[in-house]
All heavy atoms as a GROMACS GRO file, in nm:
protein
  552
    1MET      N    1  12.342  -9.588   2.970
    1MET     CA    2  12.288  -9.542   2.840
    1MET      C    3  12.232  -9.663   2.776
    1MET      O    4  12.298  -9.762   2.744
    1MET     CB    5  12.407  -9.482   2.762
    1MET     CG    6  12.356  -9.442   2.619
    1MET     SD    7  12.482  -9.342   2.538
    1MET     CE    8  12.564  -9.463   2.449
    2PRO      N    9  12.099  -9.663   2.747
    2PRO     CA   10  12.040  -9.781   2.687
    2PRO      C   11  12.076  -9.792   2.538
    2PRO      O   12  12.109  -9.700   2.471
    2PRO     CB   13  11.890  -9.755   2.698
    2PRO     CG   14  11.875  -9.608   2.723
    2PRO     CD   15  12.006  -9.563   2.783
    3CYS      N   16  12.074  -9.914   2.484
    3CYS     CA   17  12.098  -9.932   2.344
    3CYS      C   18  11.991  -9.884   2.259
    3CYS      O   19  11.872  -9.885   2.306
    3CYS     CB   20  12.122 -10.084   2.323
    3CYS     SG   21  12.269 -10.144   2.398
    4PRO      N   22  12.014  -9.837   2.135
    4PRO     CA   23  11.908  -9.788   2.051
    4PRO      C   24  11.808  -9.889   2.016
    4PRO      O   25  11.837 -10.008   1.995
    4PRO     CB   26  11.984  -9.736   1.930
    4PRO     CG   27  12.119  -9.798   1.931
    4PRO     CD   28  12.149  -9.836   2.078
    5GLU      N   29  11.685  -9.845   2.006
    5GLU     CA   30  11.573  -9.931   1.966
    5GLU      C   31  11.568  -9.951   1.819
    5GLU      O   32  11.638  -9.888   1.745
    5GLU     CB   33  11.441  -9.873   2.013
    5GLU     CG   34  11.429  -9.856   2.162
    5GLU     CD   35  11.424  -9.986   2.241
    5GLU    OE1   36  11.366 -10.083   2.182
    5GLU    OE2   37  11.478  -9.994   2.355
    6GLY      N   38  11.490 -10.046   1.772
    6GLY     CA   39  11.468 -10.063   1.631
    6GLY      C   40  11.563 -10.159   1.566
    6GLY      O   41  11.588 -10.155   1.446
    7ARG      N   42  11.622 -10.249   1.648
    7ARG     CA   43  11.718 -10.353   1.590
    7ARG      C   44  11.639 -10.460   1.519
    7ARG      O   45  11.523 -10.484   1.548
    7ARG     CB   46  11.800 -10.412   1.704
    7ARG     CG   47  11.897 -10.316   1.759
    7ARG     CD   48  11.997 -10.396   1.846
    7ARG     NE   49  12.114 -10.314   1.871
    7ARG     CZ   50  12.223 -10.323   1.802
    7ARG    NH1   51  12.236 -10.405   1.700
    7ARG    NH2   52  12.329 -10.248   1.822
    8GLN      N   53  11.700 -10.520   1.421
    8GLN     CA   54  11.635 -10.631   1.348
    8GLN      C   55  11.616 -10.750   1.447
    8GLN      O   56  11.691 -10.763   1.544
    8GLN     CB   57  11.728 -10.676   1.232
    8GLN     CG   58  11.758 -10.566   1.138
    8GLN     CD   59  11.658 -10.561   1.024
    8GLN    OE1   60  11.588 -10.658   1.000
    8GLN    NE2   61  11.644 -10.445   0.964
    9SER      N   62  11.520 -10.833   1.423
    9SER     CA   63  11.491 -10.937   1.518
    9SER      C   64  11.604 -11.040   1.523
    9SER      O   65  11.617 -11.110   1.626
    9SER     CB   66  11.361 -11.004   1.476
    9SER     OG   67  11.371 -11.067   1.350
   10GLY      N   68  11.683 -11.058   1.417
   10GLY     CA   69  11.786 -11.157   1.417
   10GLY      C   70  11.916 -11.111   1.489
   10GLY      O   71  12.007 -11.191   1.505
   11GLN      N   72  11.927 -10.988   1.517
   11GLN     CA   73  12.052 -10.933   1.579
   11GLN      C   74  12.038 -10.929   1.733
   11GLN      O   75  11.930 -10.895   1.782
   11GLN     CB   76  12.080 -10.789   1.522
   11GLN     CG   77  12.106 -10.789   1.374
   11GLN     CD   78  12.128 -10.644   1.326
   11GLN    OE1   79  12.096 -10.554   1.398
   11GLN    NE2   80  12.193 -10.633   1.209
   12SER      N   81  12.149 -10.958   1.794
   12SER     CA   82  12.146 -10.947   1.939
   12SER      C   83  12.204 -10.809   1.981
   12SER      O   84  12.257 -10.737   1.905
   12SER     CB   85  12.234 -11.057   2.004
   12SER     OG   86  12.369 -11.041   1.958
   13GLN      N   87  12.180 -10.776   2.105
   13GLN     CA   88  12.230 -10.647   2.159
   13GLN      C   89  12.381 -10.657   2.171
   13GLN      O   90  12.433 -10.768   2.191
   13GLN     CB   91  12.168 -10.618   2.288
   13GLN     CG   92  12.020 -10.582   2.276
   13GLN     CD   93  11.964 -10.510   2.395
   13GLN    OE1   94  12.029 -10.493   2.496
   13GLN    NE2   95  11.840 -10.472   2.390
   14PRO      N   96  12.448 -10.538   2.171
   14PRO     CA   97  12.592 -10.542   2.182
   14PRO      C   98  12.628 -10.582   2.322
   14PRO      O   99  12.553 -10.573   2.422
   14PRO     CB  100  12.631 -10.396   2.163
   14PRO     CG  101  12.510 -10.314   2.181
   14PRO     CD  102  12.396 -10.405   2.145
   15SER      N  103  12.746 -10.642   2.342
   15SER     CA  104  12.795 -10.694   2.466
   15SER      C  105  12.831 -10.572   2.551
   15SER      O  106  12.836 -10.459   2.511
   15SER     CB  107  12.918 -10.782   2.447
   15SER     OG  108  13.027 -10.706   2.399
   16CYS      N  109  12.852 -10.600   2.683
   16CYS     CA  110  12.892 -10.495   2.772
   16CYS      C  111  13.025 -10.428   2.731
   16CYS      O  112  13.039 -10.310   2.738
   16CYS     CB  113  12.906 -10.552   2.916
   16CYS     SG  114  12.946 -10.436   3.041
   17PHE      N  115  13.116 -10.516   2.681
   17PHE     CA  116  13.245 -10.464   2.638
   17PHE      C  117  13.228 -10.368   2.517
   17PHE      O  118  13.290 -10.265   2.511
   17PHE     CB  119  13.340 -10.572   2.605
   17PHE     CG  120  13.474 -10.526   2.553
   17PHE    CD1  121  13.563 -10.472   2.643
   17PHE    CD2  122  13.508 -10.533   2.421
   17PHE    CE1  123  13.687 -10.423   2.598
   17PHE    CE2  124  13.634 -10.491   2.373
   17PHE     CZ  125  13.724 -10.440   2.463
   18ASP      N  126  13.143 -10.406   2.423
   18ASP     CA  127  13.117 -10.322   2.309
   18ASP      C  128  13.054 -10.192   2.348
   18ASP      O  129  13.087 -10.082   2.296
   18ASP     CB  130  13.027 -10.388   2.206
   18ASP     CG  131  13.098 -10.512   2.134
   18ASP    OD1  132  13.221 -10.500   2.126
   18ASP    OD2  133  13.023 -10.596   2.087
   19HIS      N  134  12.960 -10.198   2.439
   19HIS     CA  135  12.898 -10.071   2.495
   19HIS      C  136  13.001  -9.982   2.562
   19HIS      O  137  12.998  -9.863   2.539
   19HIS     CB  138  12.788 -10.117   2.594
   19HIS     CG  139  12.710 -10.000   2.644
   19HIS    ND1  140  12.613  -9.936   2.567
   19HIS    CD2  141  12.713  -9.937   2.766
   19HIS    CE1  142  12.560  -9.840   2.637
   19HIS    NE2  143  12.620  -9.839   2.755
   20MET      N  144  13.089 -10.039   2.640
   20MET     CA  145  13.191  -9.958   2.707
   20MET      C  146  13.286  -9.900   2.609
   20MET      O  147  13.330  -9.784   2.617
   20MET     CB  148  13.267 -10.048   2.811
   20MET     CG  149  13.182 -10.072   2.935
   20MET     SD  150  13.261 -10.187   3.050
   20MET     CE  151  13.418 -10.111   3.078
   21LYS      N  152  13.327  -9.978   2.504
   21LYS     CA  153  13.412  -9.930   2.401
   21LYS      C  154  13.351  -9.813   2.326
   21LYS      O  155  13.423  -9.716   2.298
   21LYS     CB  156  13.441 -10.043   2.307
   21LYS     CG  157  13.551 -10.019   2.203
   21LYS     CD  158  13.599 -10.147   2.134
   21LYS     CE  159  13.479 -10.225   2.078
   21LYS     NZ  160  13.518 -10.335   1.992
   22MET      N  161  13.221  -9.822   2.292
   22MET     CA  162  13.154  -9.715   2.221
   22MET      C  163  13.150  -9.587   2.309
   22MET      O  164  13.174  -9.480   2.258
   22MET     CB  165  13.010  -9.759   2.188
   22MET     CG  166  12.929  -9.651   2.109
   22MET     SD  167  12.762  -9.694   2.086
   22MET     CE  168  12.698  -9.710   2.253
   23CYS      N  169  13.126  -9.606   2.435
   23CYS     CA  170  13.113  -9.486   2.526
   23CYS      C  171  13.253  -9.427   2.543
   23CYS      O  172  13.272  -9.300   2.544
   23CYS     CB  173  13.062  -9.534   2.660
   23CYS     SG  174  12.892  -9.574   2.662
   24PHE      N  175  13.356  -9.505   2.546
   24PHE     CA  176  13.494  -9.451   2.550
   24PHE      C  177  13.528  -9.372   2.431
   24PHE      O  178  13.582  -9.260   2.441
   24PHE     CB  179  13.594  -9.565   2.573
   24PHE     CG  180  13.734  -9.526   2.584
   24PHE    CD1  181  13.785  -9.470   2.698
   24PHE    CD2  182  13.819  -9.532   2.474
   24PHE    CE1  183  13.922  -9.428   2.709
   24PHE    CE2  184  13.951  -9.493   2.482
   24PHE     CZ  185  14.000  -9.438   2.604
   25VAL      N  186  13.499  -9.420   2.316
   25VAL     CA  187  13.532  -9.348   2.191
   25VAL      C  188  13.454  -9.225   2.182
   25VAL      O  189  13.506  -9.117   2.141
   25VAL     CB  190  13.508  -9.441   2.067
   25VAL    CG1  191  13.519  -9.366   1.939
   25VAL    CG2  192  13.607  -9.554   2.064
   26MET      N  193  13.327  -9.223   2.217
   26MET     CA  194  13.243  -9.107   2.206
   26MET      C  195  13.289  -9.001   2.309
   26MET      O  196  13.290  -8.882   2.280
   26MET     CB  197  13.099  -9.138   2.232
   26MET     CG  198  13.035  -9.212   2.113
   26MET     SD  199  12.863  -9.247   2.134
   26MET     CE  200  12.795  -9.082   2.133
   27GLY      N  201  13.328  -9.050   2.426
   27GLY     CA  202  13.375  -8.952   2.528
   27GLY      C  203  13.512  -8.890   2.482
   27GLY      O  204  13.530  -8.771   2.508
   28CYS      N  205  13.594  -8.963   2.424
   28CYS     CA  206  13.726  -8.909   2.375
   28CYS      C  207  13.699  -8.806   2.266
   28CYS      O  208  13.757  -8.701   2.256
   28CYS     CB  209  13.818  -9.019   2.320
   28CYS     SG  210  13.890  -9.123   2.452
   29ALA      N  211  13.602  -8.839   2.177
   29ALA     CA  212  13.569  -8.746   2.064
   29ALA      C  213  13.510  -8.615   2.121
   29ALA      O  214  13.548  -8.501   2.082
   29ALA     CB  215  13.473  -8.809   1.976
   30VAL      N  216  13.418  -8.625   2.216
   30VAL     CA  217  13.361  -8.504   2.278
   30VAL      C  218  13.464  -8.423   2.347
   30VAL      O  219  13.472  -8.302   2.335
   30VAL     CB  220  13.243  -8.543   2.371
   30VAL    CG1  221  13.194  -8.422   2.451
   30VAL    CG2  222  13.125  -8.596   2.290
   31GLY      N  223  13.547  -8.488   2.430
   31GLY     CA  224  13.663  -8.415   2.499
   31GLY      C  225  13.754  -8.349   2.404
   31GLY      O  226  13.799  -8.236   2.430
   32THR      N  227  13.787  -8.410   2.293
   32THR     CA  228  13.878  -8.355   2.196
   32THR      C  229  13.827  -8.230   2.129
   32THR      O  230  13.888  -8.128   2.118
   32THR     CB  231  13.928  -8.462   2.090
   32THR    OG1  232  13.981  -8.569   2.167
   32THR    CG2  233  14.018  -8.401   1.995
   33VAL      N  234  13.696  -8.241   2.089
   33VAL     CA  235  13.629  -8.128   2.024
   33VAL      C  236  13.617  -8.011   2.119
   33VAL      O  237  13.638  -7.895   2.087
   33VAL     CB  238  13.497  -8.169   1.967
   33VAL    CG1  239  13.416  -8.054   1.921
   33VAL    CG2  240  13.519  -8.265   1.847
   34ALA      N  241  13.579  -8.037   2.243
   34ALA     CA  242  13.565  -7.930   2.345
   34ALA      C  243  13.695  -7.863   2.368
   34ALA      O  244  13.703  -7.744   2.378
   34ALA     CB  245  13.504  -7.989   2.472
   35ARG      N  246  13.802  -7.944   2.376
   35ARG     CA  247  13.936  -7.884   2.402
   35ARG      C  248  13.982  -7.807   2.284
   35ARG      O  249  14.040  -7.696   2.298
   35ARG     CB  250  14.032  -7.998   2.437
   35ARG     CG  251  14.168  -7.950   2.481
   35ARG     CD  252  14.256  -8.068   2.529
   35ARG     NE  253  14.280  -8.158   2.418
   35ARG     CZ  254  14.232  -8.284   2.423
   35ARG    NH1  255  14.162  -8.328   2.515
   35ARG    NH2  256  14.264  -8.368   2.321
   36GLU      N  257  13.949  -7.855   2.161
   36GLU     CA  258  13.992  -7.778   2.045
   36GLU      C  259  13.920  -7.641   2.034
   36GLU      O  260  13.985  -7.545   2.002
   36GLU     CB  261  13.966  -7.856   1.914
   36GLU     CG  262  14.011  -7.788   1.789
   36GLU     CD  263  13.982  -7.867   1.670
   36GLU    OE1  264  13.938  -7.981   1.677
   36GLU    OE2  265  13.998  -7.813   1.563
   37LEU      N  266  13.794  -7.647   2.062
   37LEU     CA  267  13.717  -7.520   2.061
   37LEU      C  268  13.776  -7.417   2.166
   37LEU      O  269  13.789  -7.301   2.138
   37LEU     CB  270  13.569  -7.544   2.083
   37LEU     CG  271  13.494  -7.605   1.971
   37LEU    CD1  272  13.350  -7.640   2.011
   37LEU    CD2  273  13.491  -7.514   1.850
   38ARG      N  274  13.798  -7.471   2.285
   38ARG     CA  275  13.847  -7.378   2.391
   38ARG      C  276  13.987  -7.325   2.353
   38ARG      O  277  14.016  -7.210   2.376
   38ARG     CB  278  13.850  -7.456   2.522
   38ARG     CG  279  13.895  -7.366   2.641
   38ARG     CD  280  13.915  -7.445   2.764
   38ARG     NE  281  14.039  -7.518   2.754
   38ARG     CZ  282  14.063  -7.640   2.800
   38ARG    NH1  283  13.966  -7.704   2.863
   38ARG    NH2  284  14.178  -7.700   2.780
   39THR      N  285  14.070  -7.412   2.299
   39THR     CA  286  14.206  -7.367   2.255
   39THR      C  287  14.198  -7.268   2.146
   39THR      O  288  14.269  -7.163   2.146
   39THR     CB  289  14.286  -7.487   2.212
   39THR    OG1  290  14.292  -7.580   2.319
   39THR    CG2  291  14.427  -7.449   2.175
   40THR      N  292  14.109  -7.289   2.051
   40THR     CA  293  14.098  -7.195   1.936
   40THR      C  294  14.054  -7.056   1.984
   40THR      O  295  14.107  -6.960   1.943
   40THR     CB  296  13.994  -7.250   1.830
   40THR    OG1  297  14.046  -7.381   1.783
   40THR    CG2  298  13.984  -7.155   1.718
   41PHE      N  299  13.949  -7.053   2.068
   41PHE     CA  300  13.899  -6.923   2.114
   41PHE      C  301  14.004  -6.852   2.208
   41PHE      O  302  14.018  -6.730   2.191
   41PHE     CB  303  13.767  -6.940   2.185
   41PHE     CG  304  13.653  -6.974   2.097
   41PHE    CD1  305  13.570  -7.078   2.125
   41PHE    CD2  306  13.630  -6.894   1.990
   41PHE    CE1  307  13.468  -7.109   2.047
   41PHE    CE2  308  13.520  -6.919   1.904
   41PHE     CZ  309  13.437  -7.030   1.927
   42SER      N  310  14.078  -6.930   2.283
   42SER     CA  311  14.181  -6.859   2.365
   42SER      C  312  14.294  -6.803   2.272
   42SER      O  313  14.347  -6.696   2.300
   42SER     CB  314  14.235  -6.953   2.471
   42SER     OG  315  14.306  -7.059   2.415
   43CYS      N  316  14.330  -6.878   2.169
   43CYS     CA  317  14.440  -6.830   2.078
   43CYS      C  318  14.387  -6.704   2.002
   43CYS      O  319  14.463  -6.609   1.977
   43CYS     CB  320  14.483  -6.935   1.986
   43CYS     SG  321  14.582  -7.064   2.056
   44LEU      N  322  14.261  -6.706   1.958
   44LEU     CA  323  14.206  -6.593   1.886
   44LEU      C  324  14.196  -6.470   1.984
   44LEU      O  325  14.218  -6.359   1.943
   44LEU     CB  326  14.067  -6.623   1.832
   44LEU     CG  327  14.066  -6.716   1.714
   44LEU    CD1  328  13.926  -6.759   1.680
   44LEU    CD2  329  14.131  -6.651   1.593
   45ARG      N  330  14.161  -6.493   2.108
   45ARG     CA  331  14.146  -6.390   2.204
   45ARG      C  332  14.280  -6.315   2.227
   45ARG      O  333  14.282  -6.186   2.248
   45ARG     CB  334  14.093  -6.441   2.335
   45ARG     CG  335  14.052  -6.333   2.433
   45ARG     CD  336  13.997  -6.392   2.563
   45ARG     NE  337  14.103  -6.467   2.631
   45ARG     CZ  338  14.085  -6.576   2.692
   45ARG    NH1  339  13.965  -6.634   2.698
   45ARG    NH2  340  14.187  -6.641   2.752
   46ILE      N  341  14.394  -6.384   2.226
   46ILE     CA  342  14.519  -6.316   2.251
   46ILE      C  343  14.578  -6.256   2.120
   46ILE      O  344  14.684  -6.199   2.120
   46ILE     CB  345  14.623  -6.403   2.320
   46ILE    CG1  346  14.657  -6.528   2.232
   46ILE    CG2  347  14.570  -6.448   2.455
   46ILE    CD1  348  14.770  -6.610   2.290
   47GLY      N  349  14.508  -6.276   2.006
   47GLY     CA  350  14.545  -6.206   1.885
   47GLY      C  351  14.633  -6.280   1.789
   47GLY      O  352  14.697  -6.228   1.701
   48MET      N  353  14.635  -6.415   1.796
   48MET     CA  354  14.714  -6.496   1.699
   48MET      C  355  14.638  -6.496   1.561
   48MET      O  356  14.517  -6.488   1.559
   48MET     CB  357  14.728  -6.636   1.750
   48MET     CG  358  14.818  -6.653   1.866
   48MET     SD  359  14.834  -6.829   1.905
   48MET     CE  360  14.946  -6.818   2.038
   49GLN      N  361  14.721  -6.506   1.458
   49GLN     CA  362  14.668  -6.509   1.320
   49GLN      C  363  14.749  -6.601   1.238
   49GLN      O  364  14.872  -6.618   1.260
   49GLN     CB  365  14.661  -6.370   1.257
   49GLN     CG  366  14.570  -6.276   1.322
   49GLN     CD  367  14.577  -6.139   1.252
   49GLN    OE1  368  14.652  -6.115   1.165
   49GLN    NE2  369  14.492  -6.054   1.303
   50GLY      N  370  14.694  -6.660   1.132
   50GLY     CA  371  14.766  -6.734   1.032
   50GLY      C  372  14.836  -6.857   1.091
   50GLY      O  373  14.783  -6.935   1.163
   51ARG      N  374  14.966  -6.871   1.050
   51ARG     CA  375  15.045  -6.983   1.091
   51ARG      C  376  15.066  -6.990   1.239
   51ARG      O  377  15.078  -7.094   1.300
   51ARG     CB  378  15.183  -6.983   1.022
   51ARG     CG  379  15.175  -7.017   0.878
   51ARG     CD  380  15.319  -7.013   0.820
   51ARG     NE  381  15.308  -7.041   0.673
   51ARG     CZ  382  15.369  -7.136   0.615
   51ARG    NH1  383  15.455  -7.215   0.678
   51ARG    NH2  384  15.359  -7.153   0.484
   52GLU      N  385  15.080  -6.870   1.300
   52GLU     CA  386  15.089  -6.869   1.451
   52GLU      C  387  14.970  -6.927   1.516
   52GLU      O  388  14.982  -6.997   1.613
   52GLU     CB  389  15.110  -6.718   1.485
   52GLU     CG  390  15.134  -6.698   1.638
   52GLU     CD  391  15.140  -6.554   1.674
   52GLU    OE1  392  15.087  -6.471   1.601
   52GLU    OE2  393  15.206  -6.526   1.775
   53LEU      N  394  14.852  -6.899   1.463
   53LEU     CA  395  14.727  -6.953   1.521
   53LEU      C  396  14.729  -7.106   1.509
   53LEU      O  397  14.698  -7.176   1.604
   53LEU     CB  398  14.606  -6.889   1.449
   53LEU     CG  399  14.472  -6.948   1.493
   53LEU    CD1  400  14.442  -6.907   1.638
   53LEU    CD2  401  14.365  -6.888   1.397
   54VAL      N  402  14.751  -7.155   1.388
   54VAL     CA  403  14.753  -7.298   1.366
   54VAL      C  404  14.856  -7.372   1.451
   54VAL      O  405  14.833  -7.471   1.511
   54VAL     CB  406  14.768  -7.333   1.214
   54VAL    CG1  407  14.783  -7.473   1.192
   54VAL    CG2  408  14.657  -7.273   1.128
   55GLY      N  409  14.978  -7.314   1.459
   55GLY     CA  410  15.079  -7.366   1.544
   55GLY      C  411  15.047  -7.370   1.687
   55GLY      O  412  15.071  -7.466   1.760
   56GLY      N  413  14.985  -7.256   1.730
   56GLY     CA  414  14.947  -7.255   1.874
   56GLY      C  415  14.842  -7.354   1.908
   56GLY      O  416  14.843  -7.417   2.017
   57ILE      N  417  14.747  -7.374   1.819
   57ILE     CA  418  14.637  -7.469   1.842
   57ILE      C  419  14.697  -7.613   1.843
   57ILE      O  420  14.669  -7.693   1.935
   57ILE     CB  421  14.525  -7.458   1.737
   57ILE    CG1  422  14.450  -7.326   1.756
   57ILE    CG2  423  14.429  -7.575   1.747
   57ILE    CD1  424  14.357  -7.293   1.643
   58GLY      N  425  14.779  -7.645   1.746
   58GLY     CA  426  14.840  -7.774   1.739
   58GLY      C  427  14.927  -7.808   1.856
   58GLY      O  428  14.924  -7.916   1.908
   59LYS      N  429  15.008  -7.710   1.895
   59LYS     CA  430  15.100  -7.733   2.010
   59LYS      C  431  15.016  -7.760   2.138
   59LYS      O  432  15.041  -7.852   2.216
   59LYS     CB  433  15.188  -7.610   2.029
   59LYS     CG  434  15.299  -7.630   2.129
   59LYS     CD  435  15.385  -7.501   2.142
   59LYS     CE  436  15.444  -7.467   2.005
   59LYS     NZ  437  15.537  -7.353   2.018
   60THR      N  438  14.912  -7.678   2.163
   60THR     CA  439  14.831  -7.697   2.281
   60THR      C  440  14.757  -7.831   2.276
   60THR      O  441  14.750  -7.900   2.381
   60THR     CB  442  14.730  -7.579   2.293
   60THR    OG1  443  14.801  -7.460   2.294
   60THR    CG2  444  14.651  -7.589   2.428
   61MET      N  445  14.707  -7.868   2.160
   61MET     CA  446  14.636  -7.996   2.150
   61MET      C  447  14.731  -8.113   2.175
   61MET      O  448  14.696  -8.211   2.240
   61MET     CB  449  14.574  -8.013   2.007
   61MET     CG  450  14.456  -7.917   1.982
   61MET     SD  451  14.317  -7.951   2.080
   61MET     CE  452  14.260  -8.106   2.000
   62MET      N  453  14.853  -8.104   2.132
   62MET     CA  454  14.950  -8.214   2.154
   62MET      C  455  14.994  -8.226   2.305
   62MET      O  456  15.012  -8.326   2.357
   62MET     CB  457  15.073  -8.203   2.065
   62MET     CG  458  15.042  -8.221   1.918
   62MET     SD  459  14.963  -8.376   1.883
   62MET     CE  460  15.097  -8.492   1.911
   63LEU      N  461  15.003  -8.105   2.371
   63LEU     CA  462  15.042  -8.104   2.511
   63LEU      C  463  14.934  -8.158   2.601
   63LEU      O  464  14.961  -8.208   2.705
   63LEU     CB  465  15.081  -7.960   2.547
   63LEU     CG  466  15.210  -7.906   2.492
   63LEU    CD1  467  15.227  -7.760   2.523
   63LEU    CD2  468  15.333  -7.989   2.543
   64THR      N  469  14.804  -8.148   2.565
   64THR     CA  470  14.698  -8.185   2.648
   64THR      C  471  14.621  -8.305   2.591
   64THR      O  472  14.504  -8.318   2.617
   64THR     CB  473  14.598  -8.071   2.669
   64THR    OG1  474  14.543  -8.032   2.542
   64THR    CG2  475  14.667  -7.951   2.735
   65GLU      N  476  14.691  -8.388   2.517
   65GLU     CA  477  14.621  -8.501   2.441
   65GLU      C  478  14.550  -8.599   2.532
   65GLU      O  479  14.446  -8.650   2.502
   65GLU     CB  480  14.725  -8.569   2.359
   65GLU     CG  481  14.668  -8.665   2.266
   65GLU     CD  482  14.570  -8.606   2.164
   65GLU    OE1  483  14.593  -8.495   2.117
   65GLU    OE2  484  14.472  -8.674   2.135
   66GLY      N  485  14.599  -8.632   2.648
   66GLY     CA  486  14.545  -8.735   2.734
   66GLY      C  487  14.422  -8.693   2.810
   66GLY      O  488  14.362  -8.777   2.877
   67ARG      N  489  14.380  -8.567   2.798
   67ARG     CA  490  14.268  -8.526   2.884
   67ARG      C  491  14.136  -8.547   2.819
   67ARG      O  492  14.031  -8.516   2.879
   67ARG     CB  493  14.289  -8.375   2.910
   67ARG     CG  494  14.404  -8.355   2.998
   67ARG     CD  495  14.421  -8.214   3.046
   67ARG     NE  496  14.543  -8.203   3.115
   67ARG     CZ  497  14.606  -8.088   3.134
   67ARG    NH1  498  14.555  -7.976   3.079
   67ARG    NH2  499  14.717  -8.078   3.198
   68GLY      N  500  14.128  -8.599   2.698
   68GLY     CA  501  13.990  -8.635   2.642
   68GLY      C  502  13.922  -8.748   2.696
   68GLY      O  503  13.799  -8.765   2.694
   69THR      N  504  13.998  -8.833   2.767
   69THR     CA  505  13.936  -8.954   2.830
   69THR      C  506  13.860  -8.916   2.955
   69THR      O  507  13.787  -8.999   3.004
   69THR     CB  508  14.044  -9.054   2.864
   69THR    OG1  509  14.143  -8.998   2.952
   69THR    CG2  510  14.112  -9.104   2.739
   70VAL      N  511  13.870  -8.799   3.008
   70VAL     CA  512  13.793  -8.759   3.122
   70VAL      C  513  13.647  -8.760   3.102
   70VAL      O  514  13.565  -8.792   3.185
   70VAL     CB  515  13.846  -8.611   3.174
   70VAL    CG1  516  13.757  -8.564   3.287
   70VAL    CG2  517  13.990  -8.619   3.214
   71MET      N  518  13.605  -8.729   2.972
   71MET     CA  519  13.467  -8.729   2.944
   71MET      C  520  13.403  -8.867   2.935
   71MET      O  521  13.281  -8.882   2.933
   71MET     CB  522  13.445  -8.666   2.803
   71MET     CG  523  13.489  -8.524   2.790
   71MET     SD  524  13.382  -8.416   2.887
   71MET     CE  525  13.235  -8.423   2.794
   72THR      N  526  13.482  -8.971   2.940
   72THR     CA  527  13.422  -9.110   2.934
   72THR      C  528  13.363  -9.159   3.066
   72THR      O  529  13.301  -9.255   3.074
   72THR     CB  530  13.536  -9.212   2.892
   72THR    OG1  531  13.634  -9.208   2.993
   72THR    CG2  532  13.592  -9.175   2.758
   73ASN      N  533  13.375  -9.084   3.173
   73ASN     CA  534  13.328  -9.122   3.300
   73ASN      C  535  13.177  -9.103   3.311
   73ASN      O  536  13.118  -9.148   3.412
   73ASN     CB  537  13.393  -9.048   3.415
   73ASN     CG  538  13.540  -9.080   3.424
   73ASN    OD1  539  13.583  -9.188   3.381
   73ASN    ND2  540  13.618  -8.994   3.479
   74GLY      N  541  13.108  -9.038   3.219
   74GLY     CA  542  12.970  -9.002   3.226
   74GLY      C  543  12.870  -9.118   3.207
   74GLY      O  544  12.756  -9.101   3.224
   75ASP      N  545  12.912  -9.232   3.174
   75ASP     CA  546  12.826  -9.342   3.146
   75ASP      C  547  12.784  -9.401   3.278
   75ASP      O  548  12.690  -9.447   3.319
   75ASP     CB  549  12.894  -9.458   3.064
   75ASP     CG  550  12.791  -9.553   3.012
   75ASP    OD1  551  12.749  -9.638   3.092
   75ASP    OD2  552  12.758  -9.541   2.895
   0.00000   0.00000   0.00000
């Protein structure tokens, strides 16, 4: 993924480590949001409402927390 254009002339490009760090954080964010949406729709589909819905989403998110890093491989 190339760095964004339009940098000031006095600034250097980010290092390789900074680039990898940014990609890792963005991949975790995308994976977390995708997992939350999937969990929410599956809980709604089985008929959860109110506190039961919020508890079900929270419990599932905590059980599958480490899977957001899978999205970081796309760089």
